[in-house]
MDTraj code that builds the backbone (N, CA, C; nanometers):
import mdtraj as md
import numpy as np

residues = "MET ASP ARG LEU PRO LEU ALA GLU ARG TYR ALA GLU LEU LEU ALA GLY ALA GLY VAL VAL ARG GLY LEU ILE GLY PRO ARG GLU ALA PRO ARG LEU TRP ASP ARG HIS LEU LEU ASN CYS ALA VAL LEU GLY ASP LEU VAL PRO HIS ASP ALA THR VAL CYS ASP ILE GLY SER GLY ALA GLY LEU PRO GLY VAL VAL LEU ALA ILE HIS ARG PRO ASP VAL ARG VAL THR LEU VAL GLU PRO LEU LEU ARG ARG THR THR PHE LEU GLU GLU VAL VAL ALA GLU LEU GLY LEU ALA ASN VAL GLU VAL VAL ARG GLY ARG ALA ASP THR LEU HIS GLY GLU ARG ARG PHE GLY VAL VAL THR SER ARG ALA VAL ALA PRO LEU GLU ARG LEU LEU GLY TRP SER MET PRO LEU VAL GLU PRO GLN GLY ALA LEU VAL ALA MET LYS GLY SER SER VAL ASP GLU GLU ILE LEU ALA ALA ALA ASP VAL LEU ASN GLN LEU GLY CYS GLY SER PRO GLU VAL VAL ILE LEU GLY GLU GLY LEU LEU SER SER THR THR ILE ALA VAL ARG VAL PRO TRP ALA ASP PRO THR ARG VAL SER TRP PRO LEU PRO PRO THR ALA ARG PRO ARG ARG ARG PRO ASP HIS THR ARG ARG LYS GLN ARG ARG ASN ALA".split()
xyz = np.array([
    [10.9749, 11.8838, 9.7490],
    [11.0900, 11.7948, 9.7929],
    [11.1725, 11.7285, 9.6941],
    [11.3008, 11.7214, 9.7019],
    [11.3624, 11.6342, 9.6395],
    [11.3411, 11.5163, 9.6066],
    [11.2776, 11.4236, 9.4771],
    [11.2211, 11.3347, 9.5116],
    [11.3591, 11.1933, 9.4115],
    [11.4476, 11.2528, 9.4046],
    [11.5577, 11.2025, 9.3755],
    [11.6006, 11.0520, 9.4113],
    [11.6276, 11.1180, 9.5269],
    [11.6850, 10.9949, 9.6577],
    [11.5475, 10.8709, 9.6234],
    [11.4462, 10.9134, 9.6677],
    [11.3273, 10.8345, 9.6781],
    [11.3619, 10.7038, 9.5016],
    [11.3713, 10.7843, 9.4195],
    [11.3759, 10.7205, 9.2795],
    [11.5397, 10.5962, 9.2999],
    [11.6123, 10.6855, 9.3627],
    [11.7431, 10.5666, 9.3647],
    [11.7328, 10.4888, 9.4553],
    [11.6824, 10.4787, 9.5389],
    [11.6440, 10.4182, 9.6634],
    [11.5462, 10.2767, 9.5777],
    [11.4634, 10.3064, 9.4640],
    [11.4012, 10.2493, 9.4594],
    [11.4767, 10.1565, 9.3185],
    [11.5423, 10.2208, 9.2458],
    [11.6418, 10.1417, 9.1745],
    [11.7016, 10.0522, 9.2146],
    [11.7779, 10.0648, 9.3186],
    [11.8225, 9.9448, 9.4041],
    [11.7371, 9.8148, 9.4577],
    [11.6711, 9.8458, 9.4830],
    [11.5716, 9.8086, 9.5258],
    [11.4931, 9.6407, 9.4270],
    [11.4864, 9.7514, 9.2799],
    [11.4497, 9.6695, 9.2113],
    [11.5900, 9.5477, 9.1498],
    [11.7009, 9.6386, 9.1413],
    [11.8406, 9.5679, 9.0958],
    [11.9043, 9.5026, 9.2314],
    [11.7826, 9.4497, 9.3205],
    [11.8386, 9.3880, 9.4193],
    [11.7195, 9.2784, 9.4449],
    [11.6274, 9.3411, 9.5204],
    [11.5430, 9.2017, 9.5792],
    [11.4673, 9.1961, 9.4345],
    [11.4615, 9.2843, 9.3621],
    [11.3773, 9.2739, 9.2552],
    [11.4157, 9.2023, 9.1192],
    [11.5455, 9.1556, 9.1330],
    [11.6143, 9.0996, 9.0408],
    [11.6013, 8.9245, 9.1225],
    [11.6659, 8.9075, 9.2633],
    [11.6612, 8.8434, 9.3058],
    [11.5593, 8.6913, 9.3392],
    [11.4027, 8.8010, 9.3343],
    [11.2814, 8.7805, 9.3096],
    [11.2168, 8.6882, 9.1817],
    [11.2920, 8.7663, 9.0844],
    [11.2848, 8.7421, 8.9343],
    [11.1979, 8.8359, 8.9261],
    [11.1181, 8.9339, 8.9354],
    [11.0422, 9.0242, 8.8807],
    [11.1160, 9.1480, 8.7388],
    [11.2475, 9.1477, 8.8176],
    [11.2897, 9.1877, 8.6903],
    [11.4374, 9.1006, 8.6513],
    [11.4873, 9.1226, 8.5446],
    [11.5667, 8.9928, 8.4508],
    [11.7123, 9.0594, 8.5005],
    [11.8277, 8.9899, 8.5100],
    [11.9531, 9.0209, 8.5770],
    [12.0026, 9.1093, 8.4074],
    [11.9577, 9.0680, 8.3079],
    [11.9871, 9.2291, 8.2449],
    [11.9605, 9.3212, 8.2119],
    [11.8501, 9.3709, 8.2908],
    [11.7408, 9.4622, 8.2767],
    [11.8305, 9.5974, 8.4354],
    [11.9284, 9.4726, 8.4898],
    [11.9576, 9.5876, 8.5890],
    [12.0278, 9.6925, 8.5966],
    [12.1881, 9.6702, 8.4317],
    [12.2390, 9.7733, 8.4204],
    [12.1774, 9.9018, 8.3542],
    [12.0489, 9.8805, 8.2852],
    [11.9957, 9.9725, 8.2094],
    [11.8465, 10.0248, 8.2900],
    [11.8261, 9.9803, 8.3838],
    [11.7055, 10.0081, 8.4661],
    [11.6604, 10.2059, 8.4451],
    [11.7556, 10.3368, 8.4699],
    [11.7102, 10.4225, 8.4588],
    [11.6165, 10.4132, 8.2934],
    [11.7528, 10.4286, 8.2066],
    [11.7005, 10.4645, 8.0807],
    [11.5339, 10.3688, 8.0158],
    [11.6314, 10.2605, 8.0498],
    [11.4869, 10.1545, 8.0131],
    [11.2931, 10.1107, 8.0582],
    [11.3817, 10.2182, 8.2138],
    [11.2117, 10.1478, 8.2734],
    [11.2004, 10.2829, 8.3596],
    [11.2769, 10.3324, 8.4439],
    [11.2457, 10.4102, 8.5319],
    [11.2170, 10.5818, 8.4555],
    [11.3152, 10.6349, 8.4015],
    [11.2672, 10.7361, 8.3321],
    [11.1914, 10.7564, 8.2376],
    [11.1891, 10.6167, 8.1655],
    [11.0586, 10.5305, 8.0443],
    [10.9300, 10.5802, 8.1181],
    [10.9454, 10.5815, 8.2448],
    [10.7906, 10.5352, 8.3273],
    [10.7395, 10.7019, 8.3330],
    [10.8746, 10.7647, 8.4063],
    [10.8347, 10.8920, 8.4684],
    [10.7246, 10.9773, 8.3556],
    [10.8582, 10.9951, 8.2312],
    [10.7562, 11.0557, 8.1405],
    [10.6037, 11.0419, 8.1114],
    [10.5457, 10.9242, 8.1825],
    [10.4386, 10.8876, 8.1416],
    [10.3479, 11.0039, 8.2270],
    [10.4089, 11.0559, 8.3441],
    [10.3555, 11.1948, 8.4241],
    [10.2919, 11.3038, 8.3104],
    [10.3476, 11.3222, 8.2377],
    [10.3030, 11.4524, 8.1150],
    [10.1607, 11.4074, 8.0660],
    [10.0642, 11.2630, 8.1143],
    [9.9399, 11.2785, 8.0723],
    [9.9127, 11.2090, 8.1819],
    [9.8995, 11.3115, 8.2943],
    [9.8308, 11.2265, 8.3906],
    [9.7996, 11.3816, 8.4710],
    [9.6908, 11.3905, 8.4879],
    [9.6206, 11.5557, 8.5731],
    [9.6391, 11.5942, 8.7102],
    [9.6623, 11.6644, 8.7063],
    [9.7098, 11.7239, 8.8700],
    [9.6437, 11.6855, 8.9576],
    [9.6287, 11.6283, 9.0704],
    [9.5666, 11.5610, 9.1552],
    [9.5233, 11.4129, 9.1726],
    [9.5384, 11.3679, 9.0615],
    [9.4476, 11.2823, 8.9726],
    [9.4397, 11.1444, 9.0216],
    [9.3937, 11.0485, 9.0512],
    [9.3548, 10.8821, 9.1121],
    [9.3846, 10.8131, 9.0011],
    [9.5121, 10.7022, 8.9950],
    [9.6325, 10.6718, 8.8834],
    [9.5776, 10.5036, 8.9632],
    [9.5529, 10.4311, 8.8739],
    [9.5049, 10.2559, 8.8746],
    [9.6211, 10.2192, 8.7873],
    [9.7410, 10.1534, 8.8326],
    [9.8475, 10.0728, 8.6965],
    [9.8091, 9.9024, 8.7644],
    [9.7053, 9.8827, 8.6678],
    [9.6842, 9.7166, 8.6537],
    [9.8057, 9.6725, 8.5848],
    [9.7722, 9.5147, 8.6120],
    [9.9378, 9.3963, 8.6494],
    [10.0456, 9.5248, 8.6660],
    [10.1202, 9.5609, 8.8048],
    [10.1941, 9.6014, 8.8644],
    [10.3089, 9.5789, 8.8079],
    [10.3317, 9.4391, 8.8406],
    [10.4237, 9.3502, 8.8713],
    [10.5620, 9.3758, 8.9545],
    [10.6517, 9.4965, 8.9219],
    [10.7545, 9.5162, 9.0324],
    [10.7446, 9.6685, 9.0315],
    [10.5744, 9.7252, 8.9677],
    [10.5920, 9.8873, 9.0255],
    [10.6003, 9.9976, 8.9043],
    [10.5789, 9.9263, 8.7479],
    [10.6508, 10.0628, 8.6735],
    [10.5306, 10.0456, 8.5603],
    [10.4096, 10.1117, 8.6062],
    [10.4900, 10.2512, 8.5927],
    [10.4265, 10.3197, 8.7118],
    [10.3474, 10.2388, 8.7930],
    [10.3149, 10.2829, 8.9034],
    [10.3812, 10.3391, 9.0195],
    [10.4600, 10.2990, 9.0703],
    [10.5421, 10.3294, 9.1653],
    [10.6318, 10.4588, 9.1355],
    [10.6532, 10.4900, 9.0144],
    [10.7522, 10.5414, 8.9487],
    [10.6954, 10.6950, 8.9286],
    [10.5447, 10.7134, 8.8983],
    [10.4284, 10.7821, 8.9406],
    [10.3939, 10.8479, 9.0554],
    [10.4332, 10.7526, 9.1653],
    [10.3596, 10.8417, 9.2940],
    [10.5036, 10.8616, 9.3128],
    [10.6494, 10.8335, 9.2682],
    [10.7210, 10.9217, 9.3342],
    [10.7988, 11.0527, 9.2476],
    [10.7923, 11.0660, 9.1164],
    [10.7479, 11.1437, 9.0240],
    [10.6469, 11.2949, 9.0383],
    [10.5249, 11.2303, 9.1235],
    [10.4186, 11.3048, 9.0960],
    [10.3615, 11.2710, 9.2323],
    [10.3911, 11.3594, 9.3293],
    [10.3562, 11.2994, 9.5138],
    [10.2419, 11.3522, 9.5299],
    [10.1729, 11.4506, 9.3990],
    [10.0185, 11.5488, 9.3724],
    [9.9338, 11.4481, 9.3807],
    [9.9588, 11.3339, 9.2739],
    [9.8620, 11.2013, 9.2969],
    [9.8823, 11.0721, 9.3500],
    [9.7355, 11.0246, 9.3845],
    [9.7276, 10.8782, 9.4730],
    [9.7532, 10.7785, 9.3854],
    [9.7551, 10.6552, 9.3952],
    [9.7894, 10.5520, 9.2692],
    [9.8003, 10.4231, 9.3687],
    [9.6782, 10.3436, 9.2736],
    [9.6551, 10.1919, 9.3359],
    [9.7378, 10.1024, 9.2199],
    [9.8157, 10.0090, 9.3450],
    [9.9205, 9.9027, 9.2331],
    [9.8128, 9.7660, 9.2428],
    [9.7439, 9.7319, 9.1054],
    [9.6915, 9.5999, 9.1458],
    [9.7489, 9.5065, 9.0409],
    [9.7744, 9.3534, 9.1318],
    [9.8626, 9.2904, 9.1074],
    [9.8030, 9.1484, 9.1674],
    [9.7974, 9.0513, 9.0752],
    [9.7215, 8.9199, 9.1350],
    [9.8053, 8.8451, 9.1881],
    [9.9366, 8.8497, 9.2033],
    [10.0067, 8.7334, 9.2103],
    [10.1091, 8.8038, 9.3819],
    [10.1291, 8.7111, 9.4406],
    [10.1598, 8.6943, 9.6170],
    [10.2895, 8.8097, 9.6213],
    [10.3964, 8.7209, 9.5192],
    [10.5348, 8.7367, 9.5540],
    [10.5399, 8.9123, 9.5077],
    [10.4525, 8.9594, 9.3999],
    [10.4915, 9.0879, 9.3877],
    [10.4507, 9.1676, 9.4797],
    [10.2861, 9.1655, 9.5059],
    [10.2025, 9.2304, 9.5962],
    [10.3659, 9.2519, 9.7296],
    [10.3952, 9.1419, 9.7512],
    [10.4870, 9.1482, 9.9189],
    [10.6163, 9.2223, 9.8443],
    [10.6637, 9.2199, 9.7768],
    [10.7338, 9.3178, 9.6942],
    [10.7200, 9.4587, 9.6545],
    [10.6117, 9.4982, 9.6577],
    [10.5334, 9.6328, 9.6531],
    [10.4684, 9.6430, 9.7233],
    [10.4449, 9.5710, 9.8582],
    [10.4089, 9.6269, 9.9697],
    [10.5826, 9.7197, 10.0396],
    [10.6198, 9.6515, 10.0527],
    [10.8162, 9.6672, 10.1242],
    [10.8379, 9.7614, 10.0525],
    [10.8309, 9.7851, 9.9055],
    [10.9119, 9.9604, 9.8366],
    [10.8042, 10.0585, 9.8789],
    [10.6965, 10.0150, 9.9284],
    [10.5959, 10.1698, 9.9773],
    [10.6464, 10.2000, 10.1124],
    [10.6667, 10.0394, 10.1884],
    [10.7036, 10.0991, 10.3121],
    [10.8495, 10.1620, 10.3261],
    [10.9154, 10.1144, 10.2171],
    [11.0724, 10.1518, 10.2609],
    [11.0853, 10.2922, 10.2253],
    [11.0184, 10.3201, 10.1421],
    [11.0088, 10.4556, 10.0698],
    [10.9479, 10.5775, 10.1118],
    [10.8184, 10.5203, 10.1711],
    [10.7167, 10.5987, 10.2312],
    [10.5824, 10.6808, 10.1825],
    [10.5684, 10.5841, 10.1052],
    [10.5237, 10.6761, 9.9498],
    [10.3742, 10.6783, 10.0261],
    [10.3130, 10.7566, 10.0896],
    [10.2034, 10.7271, 10.1682],
    [10.0493, 10.7869, 10.0245],
    [10.0963, 10.7983, 9.9426],
    [9.9860, 10.8094, 9.8522],
    [9.9696, 10.6647, 9.7246],
    [10.0446, 10.5698, 9.8111],
    [9.9970, 10.4446, 9.7044],
    [9.9604, 10.3621, 9.7656],
    [9.8589, 10.2661, 9.7387],
    [9.8044, 10.1239, 9.8309],
    [9.8557, 10.0314, 9.7439],
    [9.8486, 9.8886, 9.7931],
    [9.8096, 9.8007, 9.7084],
    [9.7602, 9.7037, 9.7218],
    [9.7045, 9.6378, 9.5612],
    [9.5959, 9.5729, 9.6099],
    [9.6475, 9.4112, 9.5417],
    [9.6062, 9.2997, 9.6220],
    [9.6300, 9.2187, 9.5291],
    [9.5387, 9.1525, 9.5061],
    [9.4812, 9.1504, 9.3263],
    [9.3951, 9.0655, 9.3160],
    [9.3798, 9.1110, 9.1530],
    [9.2838, 9.0909, 9.0557],
    [9.2686, 9.1087, 8.8929],
    [9.2066, 9.2091, 8.8926],
    [9.2127, 9.3252, 8.7537],
    [9.1689, 9.4086, 8.7370],
    [9.0101, 9.4433, 8.7453],
    [8.9748, 9.3151, 8.7153],
    [8.7807, 9.2920, 8.7012],
    [8.7529, 9.2767, 8.8576],
    [8.8136, 9.2579, 8.9512],
    [8.7856, 9.2196, 9.1354],
    [8.6999, 9.3192, 9.1304],
    [8.7685, 9.4680, 9.0604],
    [8.7457, 9.6032, 9.0845],
    [8.5979, 9.6977, 9.0086],
    [8.5530, 9.6402, 8.8917],
    [8.4802, 9.6742, 8.7816],
    [8.3491, 9.6584, 8.9342],
    [8.2905, 9.8063, 8.8927],
    [8.1617, 9.8197, 8.9554],
    [8.1813, 9.8476, 9.0975],
    [8.3126, 9.8793, 9.0990],
    [8.3736, 9.8948, 9.3168],
    [8.4186, 9.9960, 9.2858],
    [8.5234, 10.0459, 9.1963],
    [8.6612, 10.1698, 9.2118],
    [8.6304, 10.2399, 9.1134],
    [8.6773, 10.3636, 9.0821],
    [8.6802, 10.4126, 8.9163],
    [8.7863, 10.4979, 8.9432],
    [8.8629, 10.5777, 8.8747],
    [8.9943, 10.6026, 8.8614],
    [9.0079, 10.7310, 8.7830],
    [9.0871, 10.8368, 8.7753],
    [9.1244, 10.8952, 8.6648],
    [9.1879, 10.8727, 8.5564],
    [9.3084, 10.8203, 8.5667],
    [9.3375, 10.7385, 8.5070],
    [9.4027, 10.5950, 8.5615],
    [9.4094, 10.5027, 8.4192],
    [9.3760, 10.3444, 8.3881],
    [9.5357, 10.3220, 8.3742],
    [9.6458, 10.3027, 8.4098],
    [9.7913, 10.2622, 8.3605],
    [9.8034, 10.1312, 8.3544],
    [9.9768, 10.1239, 8.2761],
    [9.9499, 9.9432, 8.2578],
    [10.1057, 9.9802, 8.1410],
    [10.1627, 9.8377, 8.2222],
    [10.3092, 9.8381, 8.0771],
    [10.2999, 9.7137, 8.0709],
    [10.2703, 9.6526, 7.8938],
    [10.3093, 9.5347, 7.8624],
    [10.2029, 9.4423, 7.9676],
    [10.1288, 9.4443, 7.9387],
    [10.0567, 9.3512, 8.0230],
    [9.9555, 9.2857, 7.9297],
    [9.8690, 9.3620, 7.8359],
    [9.7831, 9.2726, 7.6983],
    [9.7678, 9.3630, 7.5820],
    [9.7772, 9.3038, 7.4625],
    [9.7068, 9.4165, 7.3445],
    [9.5921, 9.4845, 7.4152],
    [9.5751, 9.6021, 7.3359],
    [9.4578, 9.7214, 7.3379],
    [9.3320, 9.6372, 7.3443],
    [9.3419, 9.5150, 7.2362],
    [9.1702, 9.4746, 7.2531],
    [9.1532, 9.4248, 7.3938],
    [9.2260, 9.3399, 7.4226],
    [9.1833, 9.2617, 7.5817],
    [9.2379, 9.3965, 7.6958],
    [9.3153, 9.4486, 7.6868],
    [9.3324, 9.5879, 7.7870],
    [9.2191, 9.6674, 7.8230],
    [9.1352, 9.6779, 7.7218],
    [9.0281, 9.7650, 7.7081],
    [8.8986, 9.8052, 7.8032],
    [8.9087, 9.5782, 7.7739],
    [8.7719, 9.5632, 7.8680],
    [8.8468, 9.5496, 8.0139],
    [8.9453, 9.4924, 8.0514],
    [8.9843, 9.5067, 8.2196],
    [9.0124, 9.6430, 8.2852],
    [9.0534, 9.7087, 8.1879],
    [9.1106, 9.9048, 8.1952],
    [8.9711, 9.9831, 8.2118],
    [8.8918, 10.0026, 8.0687],
    [8.7864, 10.1148, 8.0960],
    [8.6494, 10.1059, 8.1913],
    [8.6185, 9.9839, 8.2565],
    [8.5110, 9.9595, 8.3711],
    [8.5681, 10.0496, 8.4566],
    [8.7100, 10.0460, 8.5165],
    [8.7619, 10.1017, 8.6248],
    [8.8248, 10.3110, 8.5648],
    [8.7202, 10.3477, 8.4660],
    [8.8193, 10.4881, 8.4646],
    [8.6665, 10.5354, 8.4737],
    [8.6981, 10.6450, 8.5226],
    [8.6021, 10.7553, 8.5268],
    [8.5536, 10.8376, 8.4356],
    [8.4502, 10.9459, 8.4662],
    [8.3842, 10.9468, 8.2910],
    [8.4452, 11.0473, 8.2574],
    [8.4844, 11.1751, 8.3279],
    [8.5573, 11.2561, 8.2489],
    [8.7690, 11.1270, 8.2253],
    [8.8053, 11.0732, 8.3068],
    [8.9208, 10.9948, 8.3061],
    [8.9362, 10.9358, 8.1738],
    [9.0483, 10.8836, 8.1782],
    [9.1335, 10.7753, 7.9653],
    [9.2007, 10.6411, 8.0971],
    [9.2187, 10.5668, 7.9436],
    [9.2603, 10.4811, 8.0293],
    [9.4320, 10.5310, 7.8970],
    [9.5463, 10.5117, 8.0009],
    [9.6520, 10.5964, 7.9514],
    [9.8144, 10.4588, 7.9789],
    [9.7921, 10.3834, 7.8405],
    [9.8474, 10.2911, 7.8367],
    [10.0165, 10.2930, 7.7764],
    [10.1298, 10.2690, 7.8431],
    [10.2507, 10.2467, 7.7406],
    [10.2648, 10.1273, 7.6480],
    [10.2968, 10.1776, 7.5507],
    [10.2840, 10.0663, 7.4092],
    [10.3990, 10.0549, 7.3512],
    [10.4080, 9.9364, 7.2188],
    [10.5538, 9.9393, 7.1925],
    [10.4628, 9.9703, 7.0699],
    [10.6209, 9.9616, 6.9470],
    [10.6238, 10.0421, 6.8058],
    [10.4802, 9.9741, 6.7277],
    [10.4285, 9.8661, 6.7879],
    [10.3373, 9.7609, 6.7342],
    [10.1487, 9.8466, 6.7469],
    [10.1759, 9.9569, 6.8171],
    [10.0444, 10.0479, 6.8883],
    [9.9345, 10.0870, 6.7643],
    [9.9742, 10.1089, 6.6437],
    [9.8989, 10.1586, 6.5859],
    [9.7734, 10.0003, 6.5265],
    [9.8605, 9.8896, 6.5035],
    [9.7879, 9.8154, 6.4522],
    [9.7408, 9.7568, 6.5876],
    [9.7456, 9.7594, 6.6875],
    [9.6639, 9.6902, 6.7972],
    [9.5485, 9.8097, 6.8098],
    [9.5240, 9.9177, 6.7625],
    [9.4128, 9.9980, 6.7746],
    [9.3704, 9.9539, 6.6600],
    [9.4148, 9.9282, 6.5369],
    [9.3018, 9.8863, 6.4125],
    [9.2644, 9.7134, 6.4832],
    [9.3282, 9.6493, 6.5095],
    [9.2198, 9.5179, 6.5779],
    [9.1597, 9.5418, 6.7182],
    [9.1573, 9.6679, 6.7629],
    [9.0747, 9.6978, 6.8736],
    [8.9586, 9.7614, 6.8285],
    [8.9432, 9.7737, 6.7301],
    [8.8193, 9.8203, 6.6678],
    [8.6822, 9.8132, 6.7043],
    [8.6825, 9.6607, 6.7298],
    [8.5232, 9.7059, 6.7887],
    [8.5123, 9.7224, 6.9248],
    [8.6138, 9.6295, 6.9566],
    [8.5977, 9.6785, 7.0885],
    [8.5407, 9.7899, 7.1836],
    [8.6845, 9.9365, 7.0720],
    [8.6389, 10.0487, 7.1280],
    [8.5209, 10.1162, 7.0964],
    [8.4289, 10.0445, 7.0420],
    [8.3009, 10.0673, 6.9783],
    [8.2139, 10.0130, 7.0778],
    [8.2211, 9.9216, 7.0928],
    [8.1315, 9.7647, 7.1971],
    [8.1122, 9.9326, 7.3446],
    [8.2342, 9.9416, 7.4022],
    [8.2569, 10.0169, 7.5276],
    [8.2523, 10.1268, 7.4951],
    [8.2281, 10.1258, 7.3887],
    [8.2091, 10.3468, 7.3867],
    [8.2932, 10.4359, 7.4443],
    [8.4113, 10.4188, 7.3896],
    [8.5223, 10.4538, 7.3803],
    [8.5424, 10.5962, 7.3113],
    [8.6324, 10.6518, 7.2952],
    [8.6660, 10.7731, 7.2290],
    [8.8079, 10.7306, 7.1489],
    [8.8154, 10.8426, 7.0315],
    [8.9146, 10.7597, 7.0196],
    [9.0629, 10.7634, 7.0335],
    [9.1231, 10.6576, 7.0246],
    [9.1974, 10.6286, 7.0627],
    [9.3420, 10.7359, 7.0680],
    [9.4736, 10.8092, 7.0910],
    [9.5949, 10.9312, 7.0516],
    [9.7113, 10.8183, 7.1223],
    [9.7835, 10.8246, 7.0150],
    [9.9023, 10.7809, 7.0332],
    [10.0120, 10.8832, 7.0130],
    [10.1059, 10.8947, 7.1760],
    [10.1378, 11.0384, 7.2356],
    [10.2566, 10.9639, 7.2650],
    [10.3738, 11.0411, 7.1513],
    [10.5401, 10.9849, 7.2382],
    [10.5679, 11.0642, 7.3093],
    [10.6299, 11.0571, 7.4043],
    [10.6839, 11.1551, 7.5428],
    [10.8220, 11.0700, 7.5562],
    [10.8990, 11.1935, 7.5625],
    [11.0162, 11.2218, 7.6310],
    [11.1469, 11.2386, 7.5100],
    [11.0656, 11.3289, 7.3702],
    [11.1728, 11.3124, 7.2684],
    [11.2660, 11.4350, 7.3181],
    [11.4232, 11.4459, 7.2944],
    [11.4827, 11.5588, 7.3340],
    [11.5374, 11.4835, 7.4432],
    [11.4394, 11.3899, 7.5506],
    [11.4815, 11.4024, 7.6995],
    [11.5362, 11.2523, 7.7388],
    [11.4938, 11.1490, 7.6204],
    [11.5456, 11.0402, 7.6382],
    [11.5919, 10.9395, 7.4915],
    [11.6971, 10.8492, 7.5402],
    [11.7214, 10.8469, 7.4206],
    [11.6502, 10.6936, 7.3807],
    [11.5339, 10.6694, 7.4351],
    [11.4377, 10.6092, 7.3665],
    [11.3425, 10.6119, 7.4341],
    [11.2564, 10.6900, 7.3650],
    [11.1151, 10.7861, 7.3556],
    [11.0230, 10.6780, 7.4103],
    [10.9288, 10.6731, 7.4714],
    [10.8290, 10.5740, 7.5256],
    [10.6817, 10.6260, 7.4892],
    [10.6662, 10.5456, 7.3916],
    [10.4904, 10.5063, 7.3469],
    [10.4206, 10.5136, 7.4240],
    [10.2640, 10.6054, 7.4249],
    [10.1620, 10.5615, 7.5262],
    [10.0399, 10.5517, 7.4076],
    [9.9351, 10.5296, 7.4646],
    [9.7693, 10.5528, 7.3558],
    [9.7248, 10.5826, 7.5113],
    [9.6512, 10.7119, 7.4722],
    [9.5343, 10.7373, 7.5761],
    [9.3989, 10.7370, 7.4837],
    [9.3214, 10.6052, 7.5936],
    [9.1618, 10.6220, 7.5198],
    [9.0852, 10.6933, 7.6347],
    [8.9871, 10.8115, 7.5808],
    [8.9032, 10.8423, 7.6608],
    [8.7747, 10.7738, 7.6778],
    [8.6625, 10.8303, 7.7337],
    [8.5631, 10.8171, 7.7320],
    [8.5188, 10.8679, 7.5869],
    [8.3623, 10.8010, 7.4613],
    [8.3016, 10.8751, 7.3756],
    [8.2451, 10.9945, 7.4552],
    [8.1597, 10.9502, 7.5352],
    [8.0587, 11.0603, 7.5864],
    [8.0073, 11.0586, 7.7213],
    [8.1283, 11.1097, 7.8011],
    [8.0990, 11.0615, 7.9315],
    [7.9952, 11.0815, 8.0186],
    [7.8891, 11.1574, 7.9386],
    [7.7463, 11.1069, 8.0498],
    [7.6870, 10.9900, 7.9936],
    [7.7800, 10.9011, 7.9498],
    [7.7246, 10.7942, 7.9499],
    [7.7673, 10.6694, 7.9924],
    [7.8312, 10.7292, 8.0491],
    [7.9571, 10.5665, 8.0845],
    [7.8328, 10.5322, 8.2433],
    [7.8567, 10.3464, 8.1957],
    [7.7563, 10.2890, 8.2791],
    [7.7996, 10.1590, 8.3414],
    [7.7530, 10.1774, 8.3983],
    [7.8251, 9.9588, 8.4762],
    [7.6944, 9.8891, 8.5205],
    [7.6682, 9.7558, 8.4556],
    [7.7857, 9.6602, 8.4446],
    [7.8057, 9.7368, 8.2471],
    [7.9090, 9.6512, 8.2074],
    [7.9315, 9.6662, 8.0496],
    [7.8588, 9.5330, 7.9471],
    [7.8065, 9.5825, 7.8407],
    [7.8153, 9.4434, 7.7390],
    [7.8285, 9.3128, 7.7214],
    [7.7768, 9.2162, 7.7285],
    [7.8726, 9.1025, 7.8074],
    [7.9695, 9.0819, 7.6589],
    [7.9433, 9.1572, 7.5119],
    [8.0329, 9.0931, 7.4185],
    [8.1376, 9.1819, 7.4717],
    [8.1220, 9.2993, 7.5804],
    [8.2576, 9.3860, 7.5554],
    [8.3401, 9.3458, 7.7139],
    [8.2845, 9.2284, 7.7867],
    [8.3489, 9.2443, 7.8677],
    [8.5486, 9.1125, 7.8511],
    [8.6212, 9.1624, 7.9564],
    [8.7274, 9.0988, 7.9172],
    [8.7273, 8.9650, 7.9190],
    [8.7790, 8.8767, 7.8572],
    [8.8221, 8.7385, 7.8616],
    [8.8854, 8.6951, 7.9549],
    [8.8235, 8.5071, 8.0128],
    [8.9452, 8.5253, 8.1008],
    [9.0122, 8.4172, 8.0153],
    [9.1192, 8.4285, 8.1139],
    [9.2148, 8.3203, 8.0808],
    [9.2109, 8.1614, 8.1337],
    [9.2102, 8.0895, 8.0375],
    [9.1364, 7.9052, 8.1140],
    [9.1740, 7.9098, 8.2650],
    [9.1243, 7.7979, 8.2627],
    [9.1556, 7.7717, 8.4313],
    [9.2425, 7.7063, 8.4549],
    [9.3093, 7.6130, 8.3899],
    [9.4708, 7.5961, 8.3978],
    [9.5660, 7.6433, 8.4049],
    [9.5374, 7.8010, 8.3611],
    [9.6194, 7.9040, 8.3025],
    [9.6171, 7.9933, 8.3891],
    [9.4941, 7.9758, 8.5037],
    [9.5117, 8.0555, 8.6317],
    [9.5520, 7.9998, 8.7458],
    [9.5833, 7.8576, 8.7379],
    [9.5929, 7.7667, 8.8448],
    [9.7320, 7.7611, 8.8617],
    [9.7818, 7.7811, 8.7552],
    [9.9242, 7.8191, 8.7495],
    [9.9289, 7.9189, 8.7655],
    [9.8726, 8.0100, 8.7691],
    [9.9085, 8.1157, 8.8338],
    [9.9271, 8.1426, 8.9699],
    [9.8687, 8.0971, 9.0166],
    [9.7817, 8.0818, 9.1626],
    [9.9246, 8.0161, 9.2639],
    [10.0109, 7.9013, 9.1496],
    [10.0629, 7.7804, 9.2134],
    [10.2342, 7.8823, 9.2276],
    [10.2439, 8.0113, 9.1329],
    [10.3756, 8.0867, 9.0868],
    [10.4078, 8.2159, 9.1842],
    [10.2882, 8.1674, 9.2489],
    [10.2423, 8.3400, 9.3429],
    [10.3043, 8.3033, 9.4856],
])
top = md.Topology()
chain = top.add_chain()
for i, resn in enumerate(residues, 1):
    res = top.add_residue(resn, chain, resSeq=i)
    for name in ("N", "CA", "C"):
        top.add_atom(name, md.element.get_by_symbol(name[0]), res)
traj = md.Trajectory(xyz[None], top)
């Protein structure tokens, strides 16, 4: 099945309602394909066939919705705490008829101990040091965190050394995607478990994700 019409319609929704609702900056609309859609699509190279995928802090659906369009074999869960964003995501899923997508309103840590996925992904959510604590409890023993990162990925890995050890993670792998295909390549970091036979819940207290201050969470709820 040709999925391009779905991607084109998603781009229209991002450039229209996405901009109006403040999910995409107005300046991003003219460069949605190069900077956002195609850059997210190549992340599919790191997603196994028939995998379950969790996109935390999904926002406007990047990269989760793109992966669901590009890879109809995978099942994608979009996790986002803000109401205005989950409303948009639900509208996108309905408009595009994406039967392989579910939208969950909430923080990633509300799923800890309840759900696990083959791949947990994210884009521009947090430095790796914090992202690990939110993501790894959702990763199946044979799965991995696969996060889109920027040029500072090596520094983030160094800063996260203690957390990687506390959580029992394997060695992070930095992968450059889209070389020879995209004008701007995608940088991703893949983090598996060091020993899949020893993955358990709950995590050690020192390795659990840090919560934002109460006033920050209250402000976020007001903005929903």
